[in-house]
C-alpha positions as MATLAB code, in Angstrom:
seq = 'MTDCLELKDVTVRYGARFALDAVSFGVPQGAQAAVVGPNGAGKSTLFKAMVGLLPMVSGQVLLHGQLRADYKEPVAYVPQREEVDWRFPVTVFDVVAMGRYGRGKWLKRLTSADRRTVRESLDRMDVADLAHRPIGELSGGQQQRVFLARALAQEPHVLLLDEPFTGVDVSTREATLELLSGLRANGVTVLVSTHDLDLAASRFDVVVLLNRRLIHAGPPREVFTEEHLHEAFGGQMVVVDGRMIVVDQCCCGGDAEGGGSAGDGAGRDGR';
ca = [
    -213.898   63.906  113.885;
    -210.268   61.931  112.572;
    -207.893   60.448  114.509;
    -204.953   62.183  115.488;
    -203.120   59.529  116.958;
    -203.268   55.835  116.011;
    -201.577   52.582  117.449;
    -201.534   49.211  115.428;
    -200.681   46.264  117.386;
    -197.968   47.994  119.277;
    -195.990   44.523  120.895;
    -192.664   45.529  123.171;
    -190.877   42.734  124.750;
    -188.541   42.731  127.345;
    -187.020   39.411  127.304;
    -189.103   37.016  126.677;
    -192.447   39.157  128.870;
    -194.737   40.903  127.006;
    -194.487   44.542  128.301;
    -197.239   45.759  125.821;
    -199.136   42.778  123.719;
    -200.979   44.103  120.398;
    -202.339   47.113  122.034;
    -204.645   48.989  119.307;
    -206.384   52.362  119.536;
    -206.668   55.790  118.556;
    -207.683   58.824  119.854;
    -209.026   61.925  117.781;
    -207.441   65.532  117.130;
    -207.666   67.681  119.458;
    -209.198   64.923  122.145;
    -207.040   64.420  125.955;
    -206.829   60.927  126.746;
    -205.771   59.551  130.236;
    -203.826   56.422  130.030;
    -204.469   53.877  133.279;
    -204.061   50.885  134.866;
    -202.454   48.938  137.722;
    -198.497   48.976  138.488;
    -196.549   47.388  136.108;
    -199.811   47.760  133.026;
    -197.463   49.249  130.620;
    -198.424   52.982  130.509;
    -194.550   54.351  130.886;
    -193.530   51.840  128.335;
    -196.447   52.772  125.911;
    -194.881   56.274  126.011;
    -191.557   55.690  125.107;
    -192.516   52.985  122.360;
    -194.785   55.877  120.986;
    -191.423   58.566  120.764;
    -189.291   55.799  119.786;
    -187.304   55.356  122.657;
    -188.226   51.791  123.117;
    -188.334   49.530  119.892;
    -191.510   47.328  119.197;
    -191.588   44.087  118.659;
    -194.166   44.777  115.954;
    -196.999   47.225  115.584;
    -197.225   50.584  114.327;
    -197.674   54.133  115.832;
    -199.439   56.471  113.483;
    -199.690   59.970  113.068;
    -202.759   61.591  110.705;
    -202.052   58.618  108.834;
    -198.393   58.925  108.887;
    -195.476   56.271  110.293;
    -193.846   58.364  113.572;
    -190.229   58.455  112.172;
    -192.343   60.132  109.077;
    -194.359   62.698  110.595;
    -192.951   66.682  110.747;
    -194.751   68.286  113.363;
    -193.423   68.331  117.028;
    -194.441   65.336  119.276;
    -193.408   66.825  123.086;
    -192.322   64.189  125.440;
    -192.634   65.003  129.483;
    -191.047   61.818  131.173;
    -191.391   60.769  134.693;
    -189.455   62.947  137.111;
    -187.637   60.016  138.596;
    -186.112   59.153  135.172;
    -184.299   62.364  135.061;
    -180.745   63.672  136.292;
    -180.758   66.290  137.797;
    -177.469   66.639  138.280;
    -176.502   67.709  134.942;
    -175.298   71.572  135.324;
    -177.531   73.340  133.162;
    -179.950   76.442  133.998;
    -183.881   76.174  133.417;
    -183.310   78.581  130.561;
    -181.340   75.899  128.911;
    -183.361   73.236  129.676;
    -186.409   75.205  127.922;
    -184.623   76.011  124.819;
    -183.963   72.577  124.219;
    -187.509   72.719  122.955;
    -187.114   75.144  120.539;
    -183.738   72.761  119.302;
    -185.955   69.946  118.928;
    -187.327   71.345  115.543;
    -184.455   70.654  113.447;
    -182.121   73.016  114.957;
    -179.718   71.227  116.734;
    -176.620   72.962  115.022;
    -178.103   76.548  114.464;
    -178.115   79.279  117.176;
    -181.488   80.275  118.840;
    -183.050   83.473  116.850;
    -185.070   86.021  118.529;
    -188.545   84.008  118.233;
    -186.834   81.125  119.857;
    -185.347   83.151  122.791;
    -189.294   84.930  122.923;
    -190.824   81.669  122.872;
    -188.999   80.042  125.715;
    -189.593   83.196  128.140;
    -193.258   82.718  126.980;
    -193.493   79.373  128.126;
    -191.525   80.287  131.138;
    -193.739   82.845  131.750;
    -196.575   80.621  131.338;
    -195.646   77.858  133.722;
    -194.718   80.932  136.354;
    -191.572   79.699  136.407;
    -189.385   82.791  134.559;
    -188.091   84.331  137.849;
    -185.750   80.583  138.041;
    -184.745   81.070  134.554;
    -180.718   81.139  135.262;
    -181.161   78.595  138.123;
    -179.586   75.660  138.081;
    -181.988   72.956  137.249;
    -180.829   70.648  140.206;
    -181.403   73.143  142.509;
    -184.877   73.444  142.331;
    -188.210   71.850  144.183;
    -189.928   68.417  142.370;
    -193.151   70.735  141.651;
    -190.517   73.475  139.886;
    -188.269   71.054  137.921;
    -192.207   69.222  136.535;
    -193.438   73.563  136.066;
    -189.601   73.793  133.766;
    -190.455   70.683  131.886;
    -193.524   71.409  130.860;
    -192.636   75.000  129.622;
    -189.454   72.972  127.577;
    -192.610   71.045  126.219;
    -194.388   74.414  125.455;
    -191.570   75.635  123.935;
    -191.877   72.385  121.303;
    -195.368   74.200  120.291;
    -196.587   70.551  119.945;
    -199.297   69.206  117.931;
    -199.465   66.173  120.246;
    -197.866   65.688  124.165;
    -197.555   63.014  126.057;
    -197.420   63.378  129.557;
    -195.801   60.418  132.097;
    -197.787   60.537  135.473;
    -197.131   64.202  135.381;
    -199.525   64.647  138.750;
    -197.268   62.309  140.881;
    -195.135   63.968  143.723;
    -195.918   67.358  142.712;
    -197.587   70.040  145.434;
    -201.035   71.308  144.868;
    -200.499   74.537  143.113;
    -197.966   72.464  140.070;
    -201.017   69.757  140.135;
    -203.757   73.010  139.141;
    -200.931   74.590  136.719;
    -200.512   71.463  135.070;
    -204.637   70.873  134.811;
    -204.862   74.942  133.816;
    -202.403   74.191  130.972;
    -204.207   70.783  129.569;
    -207.467   73.134  129.663;
    -205.430   76.165  127.182;
    -203.901   72.944  125.139;
    -207.856   71.988  124.577;
    -208.422   75.189  123.274;
    -205.748   74.968  120.786;
    -206.167   71.562  119.361;
    -203.291   70.073  121.241;
    -203.571   66.055  121.330;
    -202.790   65.266  124.420;
    -202.497   61.795  126.267;
    -201.417   61.968  129.970;
    -200.488   58.313  132.220;
    -202.272   58.204  135.604;
    -202.813   56.160  138.759;
    -205.941   58.566  139.361;
    -209.011   56.950  138.284;
    -211.265   59.800  139.539;
    -209.436   62.685  137.454;
    -209.824   60.552  134.211;
    -213.121   60.234  134.499;
    -213.896   64.105  135.646;
    -211.106   65.558  133.056;
    -210.674   63.528  129.619;
    -212.477   62.775  126.744;
    -210.713   59.526  126.351;
    -209.281   56.863  128.740;
    -207.228   53.532  127.646;
    -206.984   50.832  129.932;
    -204.234   49.068  130.177;
    -202.492   46.080  131.684;
    -199.872   44.633  129.455;
    -202.984   44.506  126.679;
    -205.695   46.812  126.036;
    -208.975   46.603  128.489;
    -211.157   49.264  126.608;
    -210.470   52.909  125.250;
    -213.051   55.115  124.736;
    -215.206   57.623  126.686;
    -214.782   57.848  130.754;
    -218.502   56.379  131.220;
    -217.750   53.005  128.677;
    -214.502   52.630  129.942;
    -214.783   52.200  134.010;
    -217.249   49.487  134.131;
    -217.687   47.238  137.102;
    -215.833   44.249  134.406;
    -212.933   46.308  132.650;
    -212.182   47.199  136.134;
    -212.167   43.972  137.459;
    -209.964   42.620  134.398;
    -207.444   45.374  135.189;
    -207.294   45.535  139.271;
    -207.741   42.109  140.036;
    -207.476   41.939  144.181;
    -207.511   46.193  144.246;
    -210.022   48.923  145.668;
    -210.256   51.591  143.117;
    -211.544   55.171  143.347;
    -213.764   56.173  140.276;
    -215.992   59.665  139.854;
    -215.955   59.957  143.665;
    -217.085   56.169  144.319;
    -215.084   53.556  145.777;
    -215.386   49.990  144.180;
    -213.710   47.219  146.060;
    -212.920   44.903  142.837;
    -212.956   41.467  144.651;
    -209.624   39.096  143.479;
    -211.654   36.061  143.680;
    -214.078   36.811  141.077;
    -211.868   37.690  138.406;
    -209.302   34.894  138.596;
    -206.125   36.546  139.380;
    -203.973   39.612  140.999;
    -202.735   42.254  138.981;
    -199.093   43.462  139.814;
    -198.755   46.025  142.548;
    -200.839   46.746  145.541;
    -202.525   49.210  147.100;
    -204.938   52.023  145.992;
    -205.180   52.266  142.294;
    -206.530   56.190  142.836;
    -203.653   57.097  145.208;
    -201.286   58.301  142.625;
    -198.559   55.688  144.124;
    -195.659   54.161  142.915;
    -194.330   53.860  139.307;
    -194.860   52.025  135.924;
    -193.534   48.330  135.292;
    -189.913   48.650  133.164;
];
């Protein structure tokens, strides 16, 4: 199976500090990958660099062998909820319709086919009854569903979800997992950043373990070894595949950024 998505030595800096240091890995076509690591590991930075929202110091992002800037098929990105200004006066329908404008139609009116796709995306995420509500009036879980519907409206070949399971209700979490199952059946390549290592181990084909540099990428059983977890989560307690593992700080010679359990879903990625 060939790689749909390939990163080569992607490096991003904030001032003098490396946020990502020469990160390289590939994700096969149609696979679903979980990007995991402690707080401040660079997970959100990675996604933003992949879609061009942050400049890279060096490196390349390739999609089917083409540079990201040259790739014409849709790549959908759903940011963390905390990064969105929910006060913007726009309806749910308008938010989801933005996914159609992203297909090169900024100066064109929506066609009847576009509107049908928007309605189908709203239905799929069970928010069609909210279509005329202002986005800022919705609950966190409803807002997340709307942004997932917008991503669906793009009919993407690649989907990036940044912490979609953080701060949402159980029904939204299950709806998101159901969506991922449907995308798998349709051959869409998916990357999801998450603090939930247990979920990453049980539901994803590929795990990318980061701590500003790549620790390891591959099938969960190869990534979630004690050695790799020591390297990424020194001084923390993590839960993987139902097993609680205490990563002894003294054994790995240094503490990673962020505190608490890596499996609790708390906290945000460093900027």
